[in-house]
C-alpha positions in Angstrom: 34.1 -17.0 92.4 37.9 -17.0 92.2 39.2 -17.8 95.7 41.9 -15.0 95.5 39.2 -12.4 94.7 37.0 -13.7 97.6 39.8 -13.5 100.1 40.8 -10.1 98.8 37.2 -8.8 99.3 37.1 -10.3 102.8 40.4 -8.5 103.7 39.1 -5.3 102.2 35.9 -5.6 104.2 37.9 -6.1 107.5 40.3 -3.2 106.6 37.4 -0.8 105.9 35.6 -1.9 109.0 38.8 -1.3 111.0 39.2 2.2 109.4 35.6 3.3 110.0 34.9 1.7 113.4 38.1 0.7 115.0 38.6 -2.7 116.6 34.9 -3.2 117.1 34.4 -2.9 113.4 37.2 -5.3 112.6 35.8 -7.8 115.1 32.3 -7.5 113.4 33.8 -7.9 110.0 35.8 -11.0 111.0 32.6 -12.4 112.6 30.8 -11.9 109.3 33.6 -13.5 107.3 33.7 -16.6 109.6 29.9 -16.8 109.4 30.1 -16.8 105.6 32.7 -19.6 105.7 30.5 -21.6 108.0 27.6 -21.3 105.7 29.7 -22.5 102.8 31.0 -25.4 104.8 27.5 -26.4 105.8 26.4 -26.3 102.2 29.2 -28.7 101.2 28.6 -31.0 104.1 24.8 -31.2 103.3 25.6 -32.0 99.6 28.1 -34.7 100.5 25.8 -36.2 103.1 23.0 -36.5 100.6 25.4 -37.9 97.9 26.9 -40.4 100.3 23.6 -42.1 100.8 22.9 -42.6 97.1 24.5 -45.3 94.9 27.7 -44.3 93.3 27.5 -43.1 89.7 23.7 -43.4 89.4 21.1 -40.7 88.4 17.4 -40.9 87.7 17.9 -39.6 84.1 21.2 -39.2 82.3 19.5 -37.3 79.5 18.1 -34.7 82.0 21.5 -34.4 83.7 23.1 -33.8 80.3 20.6 -31.0 79.6 21.4 -29.3 82.9 25.2 -29.4 82.6 27.1 -26.3 81.6 30.8 -25.8 81.1 32.5 -24.2 84.0 30.5 -25.9 86.7 32.3 -27.1 89.8 32.3 -30.6 91.1 30.1 -29.5 94.0 27.5 -28.1 91.6 27.5 -31.4 89.6 27.2 -33.5 92.8 24.3 -31.2 93.9 22.5 -31.8 90.5 23.1 -35.6 90.6 22.6 -36.2 94.3 25.2 -38.9 93.9 29.0 -39.3 93.8 30.3 -40.0 90.3 32.2 -43.1 89.2 35.8 -42.4 88.4 37.0 -43.3 84.9 40.6 -44.2 84.4 43.7 -43.4 86.5 45.2 -40.2 85.5 42.6 -37.9 84.1 39.8 -36.2 86.0 37.0 -38.0 84.3 33.7 -39.1 86.0 30.6 -40.8 84.8 26.9 -41.1 85.9 24.5 -43.7 84.5 20.8 -44.3 84.7 18.7 -47.5 84.7 18.2 -47.4 80.9 21.9 -47.6 80.2 22.5 -44.0 79.2 25.8 -42.6 80.6 27.1 -39.0 80.9 30.9 -38.7 80.9 32.3 -35.5 82.4 35.9 -34.2 82.2 37.1 -31.6 84.7 40.1 -29.3 84.2 41.3 -27.4 87.3 38.2 -28.3 89.2 35.8 -27.0 86.6 33.7 -28.9 84.1 35.5 -28.7 80.7 33.4 -31.0 78.5 30.8 -33.7 78.8 29.1 -36.2 76.5 26.0 -38.4 76.6 26.2 -42.0 75.5 22.9 -43.7 74.8 22.4 -47.4 74.1 21.1 -48.3 70.6 17.3 -48.8 70.6 
């Protein structure tokens, strides 16, 4: 979801709660927004904790990862799929790679935090 849209919906929720129920409604709505933010933070921390314990840039199967990838995915979604942090490629671009034991590699390119393109490189048989 677009962050601007998300914050606009949260502000609308608080405003409507204020209008309908006064300060108690606004307090309830703010509590609900903070709870939602804590849930999102917990999800990110759980994903990063699991990825931090795995070898960098390694996956069980690069072919299966390639099949599950879709353009528009966020880095958090990709890290959740791989259960590993990616290996950074190059200096300037936002390119990352994951490899498996067989030598297959998936290269991913992110634009503005979203997966723009990806390719699978397999070794010759």
